[in-house]
MARFITI-776426 format. One record per residue (C-alpha): residue number from 1; x, y, z; chain; residue in one letter. Coordinates in steps of 0.05 Angstrom, whole numbers. Layout:
pos|c1|c2|c3|unit|code
NUM|X|Y|Z|A|a
...
***
This chain:
pos|c1|c2|c3|unit|code
1|4026|2087|2025|A|m
2|3961|2049|2037|A|t
3|3906|2037|1988|A|h
4|3837|2057|2012|A|e
5|3781|2012|1991|A|s
6|3713|2039|1968|A|p
7|3685|2014|2034|A|h
8|3733|2057|2073|A|d
9|3714|2119|2033|A|k
10|3640|2105|2043|A|a
11|3649|2090|2117|A|a
12|3689|2154|2127|A|d
13|3634|2195|2094|A|a
14|3581|2163|2138|A|v
15|3621|2174|2202|A|h
16|3632|2247|2183|A|e
17|3558|2257|2167|A|g
18|3567|2277|2095|A|r
19|3534|2245|2034|A|p
20|3567|2184|2004|A|v
21|3585|2186|1931|A|e
22|3543|2139|1888|A|a
23|3604|2104|1858|A|k
24|3622|2078|1927|A|y
25|3555|2050|1946|A|v
26|3532|2016|1882|A|r
27|3525|1941|1892|A|g
28|3541|1915|1824|A|g
29|3594|1932|1774|A|g
30|3581|1952|1703|A|p
31|3565|1897|1654|A|g
32|3514|1862|1612|A|r
33|3503|1801|1657|A|r
34|3438|1827|1688|A|i
35|3410|1848|1621|A|l
36|3425|1779|1593|A|t
37|3390|1745|1651|A|i
38|3329|1791|1643|A|l
39|3325|1778|1568|A|v
40|3330|1703|1576|A|i
41|3279|1701|1633|A|s
42|3229|1744|1594|A|v
43|3237|1699|1533|A|a
44|3227|1636|1575|A|a
45|3164|1664|1608|A|v
46|3137|1686|1540|A|s
47|3147|1616|1511|A|i
48|3116|1584|1572|A|l
49|3054|1629|1570|A|l
50|3046|1622|1495|A|l
51|3049|1546|1503|A|g
52|2998|1547|1559|A|m
53|2952|1591|1518|A|w
54|2960|1546|1457|A|f
55|2943|1484|1498|A|v
56|2883|1517|1532|A|s
57|2855|1539|1465|A|q
58|2855|1469|1438|A|g
59|2913|1480|1391|A|g
60|2939|1409|1401|A|f
61|2870|1376|1396|A|a
62|2862|1335|1332|A|r
63|2787|1341|1328|A|t
64|2731|1369|1369|A|n
65|2685|1313|1390|A|a
66|2627|1361|1395|A|n
67|2627|1386|1323|A|v
68|2557|1386|1296|A|g
69|2525|1358|1360|A|n
70|2504|1424|1392|A|q
71|2430|1408|1382|A|a
72|2438|1342|1419|A|v
73|2473|1377|1476|A|d
74|2419|1431|1480|A|a
75|2365|1378|1485|A|e
76|2400|1346|1544|A|a
77|2389|1409|1585|A|f
78|2317|1424|1566|A|q
79|2271|1430|1626|A|g
80|2327|1439|1676|A|e
81|2320|1514|1683|A|a
82|2319|1532|1757|A|v
83|2290|1598|1779|A|t
84|2340|1635|1822|A|p
85|2318|1649|1893|A|p
86|2291|1717|1910|A|a
87|2336|1767|1944|A|g
88|2299|1759|2010|A|d
89|2294|1683|2009|A|a
90|2333|1676|2074|A|a
91|2288|1726|2109|A|v
92|2225|1691|2084|A|q
93|2252|1623|2106|A|a
94|2266|1651|2176|A|a
95|2196|1680|2181|A|k
96|2165|1613|2162|A|n
97|2203|1575|2216|A|n
***
């Protein structure tokens, strides 16, 4: 009496041209290992993204060096407004050359 492995049963079905039962072709066995890995990885990514957001929003900064100096900053940029070029600026430049 020989014991047939799941591979043998799946191979026989393939060779005979009939559908293979799902229980013979599933790659992984039942268990919670994959769920545990998914939960841990989602938690790690969440913590990482929350930390990156917190740092980018200045959550770790002690003070903002620009508090109350917005008028000084605005004065520094007075008179520097540049008019954007017209939509046909390249065409006009080509005509002038």
